[in-house]
C-alpha positions in Angstrom: 0.0 0.1 0.0 2.9 2.4 0.8 4.4 1.7 -2.4 1.3 2.4 -4.4 0.7 5.8 -2.6 4.5 6.7 -3.3 4.0 5.9 -7.0 0.8 7.9 -7.3 2.6 10.8 -5.4 5.5 10.8 -7.8 3.1 10.8 -10.7 1.0 13.8 -9.5 4.1 15.7 -8.5 5.7 15.0 -12.0 2.3 15.9 -13.6 2.5 19.4 -11.9 6.1 19.9 -12.9 5.6 18.8 -16.3 2.8 21.2 -16.8 5.0 24.2 -15.4 8.2 23.2 -17.1 9.5 25.1 -20.0 10.5 23.0 -23.0 14.0 23.6 -24.2 15.5 23.6 -27.8 18.0 25.7 -29.7 16.9 25.1 -33.3 16.8 28.2 -35.5 13.9 26.5 -37.5 11.6 26.7 -34.4 11.1 30.3 -35.4 8.6 29.1 -38.0 5.1 28.3 -37.2 4.4 26.6 -33.8 8.1 25.3 -33.7 9.3 21.7 -33.7 6.2 19.4 -33.6 6.9 16.4 -31.2 5.7 13.3 -32.8 7.7 10.7 -30.8 5.9 8.3 -28.5 7.1 6.8 -25.4 10.1 4.7 -24.3 9.2 1.7 -26.8 8.2 3.9 -29.7 10.8 6.5 -29.3 13.7 3.9 -30.1 11.6 2.5 -33.0 11.5 5.8 -34.9 8.0 6.7 -33.6 6.3 3.5 -34.9 2.8 3.8 -33.5 -0.3 2.9 -35.7 0.0 -1.0 -35.4 2.2 -1.1 -32.2 0.3 -2.9 -29.4 1.9 -4.3 -26.3 1.0 -5.6 -22.9 4.3 -4.2 -21.6 4.4 -0.6 -22.9 2.0 2.2 -23.4 1.2 3.8 -26.9 -0.8 6.9 -26.7 -0.4 7.6 -30.3 -3.1 5.0 -31.0 -5.4 4.8 -28.1 -6.9 1.5 -29.2 -3.6 -0.1 -28.0 -4.7 0.8 -24.4 -6.7 -2.5 -24.0 -3.6 -4.7 -24.5 -2.5 -3.9 -20.8 -2.7 -6.9 -18.5 -6.0 -6.8 -16.4 -4.0 -7.0 -13.2 -1.4 -4.3 -14.1 -1.0 -0.7 -13.1 1.6 1.2 -15.1 3.5 4.5 -14.9 5.6 5.8 -17.9 8.1 8.6 -17.5 11.0 9.9 -19.6 13.5 12.7 -20.0 15.7 13.6 -22.9 19.1 15.4 -23.5 20.1 16.6 -26.9 23.3 18.0 -28.4 22.7 20.0 -31.6 25.3 21.0 -34.1 24.5 23.9 -36.5 26.5 24.6 -39.6 26.2 27.4 -42.2 28.7 29.1 -44.6 30.2 31.2 -41.8 30.9 28.5 -39.3 29.6 26.0 -36.6 28.1 26.0 -33.2 27.1 23.4 -30.7 24.3 23.7 -28.1 22.9 21.5 -25.2 19.3 21.1 -24.3 17.0 19.0 -22.2 13.3 18.2 -21.8 10.7 16.3 -20.1 9.5 13.7 -22.7 6.5 12.4 -21.2 4.7 11.2 -18.0 1.7 9.0 -17.8 -0.3 6.2 -16.1 -2.2 3.3 -17.7 -4.5 0.8 -16.2 -7.5 -1.3 -16.9 -11.0 -0.6 -15.7 -12.5 -3.9 -17.1 -11.0 -6.7 -19.0 -12.2 -4.8 -22.0 -11.7 -1.3 -21.2 -8.4 0.6 -20.2 -7.5 4.1 -19.4 -4.4 6.2 -19.7 -3.6 9.8 -18.6 -0.4 11.7 -19.3 1.4 14.9 -20.4 4.0 15.4 -23.1 5.0 18.4 -25.3 3.1 19.0 -28.5 5.5 21.8 -30.0 8.7 23.3 -28.8 10.2 26.7 -29.6 13.5 28.1 -28.6 16.2 30.0 -30.6 18.5 33.0 -30.6 20.1 33.8 -34.0 21.4 36.9 -35.7 23.1 38.2 -38.8 24.4 41.3 -40.4 24.3 42.9 -44.0 26.4 45.6 -45.3 25.2 48.1 -48.1 26.7 51.4 -49.4 24.0 54.0 -49.9 23.7 55.6 -53.3 22.8 59.0 -52.0 25.6 59.6 -49.5 28.0 56.8 -50.2 28.0 55.9 -46.5 28.0 52.1 -45.3 24.8 50.9 -43.8 25.1 48.0 -41.5 21.8 46.2 -40.8 21.7 43.9 -37.9 18.9 41.3 -37.7 18.2 39.5 -34.4 15.7 36.7 -33.8 14.7 35.1 -30.5 11.9 32.8 -29.4 10.7 30.6 -26.5 8.0 28.5 -25.2 5.8 25.8 -26.5 2.5 24.0 -26.4 2.0 21.1 -23.8 -0.5 18.4 -24.5 -2.4 16.8 -21.6 -4.5 13.8 -22.7 -7.1 11.5 -21.1 -7.6 8.3 -23.3 -9.9 5.3 -23.2 -9.5 2.1 -25.1 -12.4 -0.5 -25.9 -12.2 -4.0 -27.0 -15.6 -5.0 -28.3 -14.2 -8.2 -29.9 -11.1 -10.2 -29.0 -9.1 -9.3 -32.0 -10.4 -5.7 -32.4 -10.1 -2.5 -30.5 -11.0 1.1 -30.7 -10.0 4.2 -28.6 -10.0 7.9 -28.2 -7.9 10.6 -26.5 -9.4 13.9 -25.3 -6.3 16.3 -25.8 -6.0 19.7 -23.9 -3.3 22.0 -25.4 -1.9 24.7 -23.3 1.0 27.0 -23.4 2.6 30.2 -24.8 4.9 30.8 -27.7 6.7 34.1 -28.2 8.6 35.1 -31.5 10.6 38.3 -31.4 12.5 40.0 -34.4 14.6 43.2 -34.3 16.3 45.1 -37.0 18.8 47.9 -36.1 21.1 50.2 -38.2 24.3 51.8 -37.7 23.2 55.3 -38.7 21.4 57.9 -36.5 18.9 58.8 -39.5 17.8 55.2 -39.8 15.0 53.8 -37.6 14.8 50.4 -36.1 12.0 47.8 -36.3 10.9 45.5 -33.6 8.2 42.9 -33.9 6.8 40.5 -31.3 4.3 37.6 -31.8 2.8 36.0 -28.9 0.3 33.0 -28.8 -1.4 31.9 -25.8 -3.1 28.5 -26.3 -6.0 26.8 -24.2 -7.8 24.3 -26.4 -9.5 20.8 -26.3 -9.4 18.5 -29.3 -9.6 14.6 -29.8 -7.9 11.8 -31.9 -9.1 8.4 -32.4 -7.6 5.0 -33.3 -8.5 1.4 -34.2 -6.5 -1.9 -34.3 -7.0 -5.4 -35.5 -5.1 -8.5 -35.0 -4.9 -11.3 -37.4 -3.5 -14.7 -36.3 -1.2 -15.9 -39.1 0.0 -19.2 -37.2 0.1 -20.1 -33.6 3.1 -17.9 -32.7 2.7 -15.2 -35.5 0.3 -12.4 -35.8 -0.2 -9.3 -37.8 -1.8 -6.0 -36.2 -3.2 -3.4 -38.5 -3.8 0.0 -37.1 -5.3 3.4 -38.2 -5.4 6.8 -36.4 -7.2 10.1 -37.1 -7.2 13.5 -35.6 -9.6 16.2 -36.3 -8.6 19.6 -37.3 -9.3 21.9 -34.5 -9.8 25.7 -34.3 -7.5 26.8 -31.4 -9.0 29.0 -28.8 -6.2 31.6 -28.1 -5.0 34.9 -27.3 -2.6 36.1 -29.8 -1.1 39.5 -30.7 1.4 40.9 -33.0 3.3 44.1 -32.1 5.2 46.2 -34.7 7.3 49.1 -33.4 9.0 51.4 -36.0 8.5 55.2 -35.6 5.0 54.2 -34.3 3.7 51.3 -32.5 1.1 49.0 -34.1 -0.8 46.3 -32.1 -2.8 43.6 -34.0 -5.0 41.1 -31.9 -6.2 37.8 -33.3 -9.0 35.7 -32.1 -9.5 32.0 -33.2 -7.2 32.5 -36.2 -5.0 29.4 -35.6 -5.6 25.7 -36.2 -4.2 22.4 -35.5 -4.3 20.2 -38.6 -6.3 17.1 -39.8 -3.8 14.2 -39.5 -4.4 10.3 -40.4 -2.1 7.4 -40.2 -2.0 3.8 -40.9 0.4 1.0 -40.3 1.0 -2.6 -39.3 3.3 -4.6 -36.9 4.2 -8.1 -37.6 5.0 -10.2 -34.3 6.7 -13.5 -34.0 6.6 -15.5 -30.6 6.5 -12.3 -28.6 10.0 -11.9 -29.6 10.4 -10.1 -32.9 8.3 -7.0 -33.8 8.8 -5.4 -37.4 6.4 -2.6 -38.3 5.8 0.3 -40.9 3.8 3.4 -40.5 2.6 6.1 -43.0 1.2 9.5 -41.5 -0.2 12.4 -43.6 -0.8 15.7 -41.8 -2.8 18.3 -43.6 -1.1 21.5 -42.4 -2.0 23.4 -45.8 -5.6 23.8 -44.3 -4.3 25.1 -40.8 -4.3 28.8 -40.1 -1.5 30.8 -38.4 -2.1 34.4 -37.6 -5.2 34.3 -40.0 -3.0 32.9 -42.9 -2.4 29.4 -44.3 1.4 29.3 -44.8 2.2 25.7 -44.4 2.3 22.5 -46.4 1.1 19.0 -46.1 3.5 16.5 -44.5 4.1 12.8 -45.4 5.9 10.9 -42.8 7.3 7.2 -43.3 8.5 5.1 -40.4 10.1 1.6 -40.2 10.8 0.1 -36.8 11.8 -3.2 -35.1 12.2 -4.6 -31.7 13.8 -7.9 -30.7 13.5 -9.7 -27.3 15.6 -13.0 -27.4 14.1 -14.8 -24.5 12.1 -13.1 -21.7 12.5 -16.1 -19.3 16.1 -16.7 -19.8 18.8 -16.9 -17.0 21.1 -14.8 -19.2 20.3 -11.1 -18.7 21.4 -10.1 -22.1 18.8 -12.3 -23.5 16.0 -10.6 -21.5 17.0 -7.1 -22.9 14.9 -5.4 -25.5 16.8 -4.4 -28.7 15.2 -1.7 -30.8 15.9 0.4 -34.1 13.9 2.7 -36.4 13.9 5.3 -39.3 11.8 8.3 -39.6 11.7 10.3 -42.9 9.6 13.3 -43.6 9.7 17.1 -44.6 9.0 20.2 -42.6 5.6 21.8 -42.7 7.0 25.2 -43.3 9.3 26.8 -45.9 12.5 28.6 -45.4 13.6 30.8 -48.3 10.9 29.3 -50.4 12.1 25.8 -49.7 11.0 22.9 -47.6 13.7 21.0 -45.9 14.1 17.3 -45.7 14.0 15.7 -42.2 15.0 12.2 -41.0 16.0 10.6 -37.7 17.8 7.2 -37.1 17.0 5.7 -33.8 18.3 2.8 -31.6 17.6 1.7 -27.9 17.9 -0.8 -25.4 15.4 -1.8 -22.8 16.9 -3.2 -19.4 14.2 -5.3 -17.6 14.5 -5.2 -13.6 13.0 -8.6 -13.2 12.2 -11.7 -15.1 8.7 -12.4 -16.5 6.4 -11.1 -19.4 5.5 -7.7 -18.0 8.5 -6.6 -16.0 9.5 -3.0 -15.2 11.8 -1.7 -17.9 14.4 1.0 -18.1 14.6 2.3 -21.7 17.6 3.9 -23.0 17.2 5.5 -26.6 19.6 7.1 -28.9 18.7 9.2 -31.9 20.7 11.1 -34.7 18.6 13.7 -36.7 19.2 15.9 -39.6 17.5 19.0 -41.0 18.2 21.4 -43.4 21.4 22.3 -45.4 24.3 24.8 -45.7 23.5 26.4 -49.1 20.6 28.7 -50.2 21.2 30.8 -47.1 20.0 27.9 -44.8 21.5 26.2 -41.8 22.2 22.6 -41.6 21.1 21.2 -38.1 22.5 17.9 -36.8 21.2 16.6 -33.4 22.3 13.7 -31.1 19.6 12.8 -28.5 19.6 10.5 -25.7 16.4 9.6 -23.9 16.1 7.6 -20.6 12.7 6.4 -19.6 10.9 4.0 -17.0 8.0 1.7 -17.7 7.0 0.7 -14.2 4.6 -2.3 -14.3 3.0 -3.3 -11.0 0.5 -5.9 -10.1 -2.2 -3.9 -8.3 -5.4 -5.6 -9.1 -4.7 -9.2 -7.8 -7.5 -10.6 -5.5 -6.1 -11.8 -2.3 -7.4 -15.1 -0.9 -8.0 -15.3 2.9 -7.2 -18.5 4.7 
């Protein structure tokens, strides 16, 4: 009983800290739109490239497809928590730079209500903004022949957090459906300043601020086909409605005068749908593929529609040699994955290619089919390039998460 109270206390404290925490990044590309959109899952999914549509496990939680919640053992109570640390390398025509950032990746609980119904509650970042960049231009004026130096400075911070409450239902043995109610909240601030070296020149300051408090939902379904006694194929689909964001937003422009523009309900999160499959052999080998399309072209940002649709492709795998072996390395989980897509925004009229390569290991703390597992993941990501006035961003990210499985719902016999 004391252990259960302690675990619940840790979750509640972590949830409060997660809600108050400021997400951290140093990417200059988070200057665009809502910043970097977080599409990674929890400990298992992260190391598999974000595989989620057909991912279904009694050992790990997968909030990206709420239909998977019903896979949990009817006696289990689960807590998922993770943090990440990222080193980013930025390269352009003028040089290189390195920066270090860290984030809360996720925090969630997951437990059954009935044998055919399960619930999950958690928090994770939806988008992350953080940058501080500058550059200069030099021009000789035609009238006086003076040299005019223009200094451009861009800074931004904040992000949107996502609190979710999800239910999964299993109306038939091999088929499940589910839904997540999503609450988005947070503040994003973008600032830009242009200053000049001549007294007769004015400076321009611009600030954009978005304060989000909004509800939306996503849905999922999964069906499992038995191929042989020890082989199965799980097919999954997900869908998220386009949602008009209830927000308070303003844009302030300061030149010789100050102009303030206020925006109400001129922001959207996009329609998104995904599909995929996971092939499972003898609870040991998982191999899967995901396709996801996000319709960013229909989403408004400050009353405009500046974005492009995104197609994402994911391949992921997990191998567990023998969960009951006496040899510890055979009870470890070995994972890998690749994720390929493009940015939803344009920079210098060009969309950027994005990809990540993931790998990870899960360290079980005991024998059995549903042990507590410490998940360690590694990710190499690349975005952008060094020509056309762009910046090449390379990131090296490490994550550590805990999947705590406890038997809470065992009925005790009295002698």
